[in-house]
Phi, psi and omega in degrees: 000317179301325184291320178296316178298318179299314181296315181297315181296316180297319176297315180299313178299313182296318181291324177294311181299315180299320177291325181293326185267353184273114176240157177296144179296145176264109181286146177292332184279354174091348180258167172297142185301325180280350179289143181291151180290146176276131177295140179294160179295143179290129177249134177269136174287165181309129178270005175301128180270144179301141177080006180248120179074191179282144178298140178254076184290135178267129183295142179276153185248352175206157181298132180087359179292131177294145177302146178267155183278118178271020179216170180292145178240004186304325181280352188249001177245154000284158177268135179234169179299330181277333183218126175223098186294335176301317181296330182296326180261315192275010173265356178243159181280329190212137174228126180049045176077001177258137175286135184233133176298134182268158175294135184293152180303328184296343181276352185253152179286143176277343184243325182277143178235154175279179178297333181276001179086005178273158177298139179276150178291132175296135179290340173291345181249012187286324184275082186305319184285008173284326181246319183267110186238147176289157183245151178250139174276085186230149179288149182297142178286326177227154179296140180220138174253024179299128176236120182289154175238113186246012176242000000 
């Protein structure tokens, strides 16, 4: 009998203590956990159009980082097999007297050639905006002490 009373008493004490210490989680974002997330404010990409004014090259922050796009790309996406507007400009060194960054040699095939006899673009590099992305002038979401190494 003593054993049964001890077990019942231990169970009762454990459940009371367990309920007393169980509190709702405190979310870091400040809202109730079950509340829907608030959409972030809309950020506009650079409205600078290609070929207008001097190029605004964005500094790279690590070795091997693809160059970022310093102009709007809204008019140039989606890229299709029939049309890739990036290729129209960035395959030449100069357009209308302006120097333009060229597509890197690593993007071209070592074996395939175009009808003109020039190296053909590798199809794995065709979707330019997979690596080369436009940037938004937005404040960092979290503090960062990242220091890039570019040498």
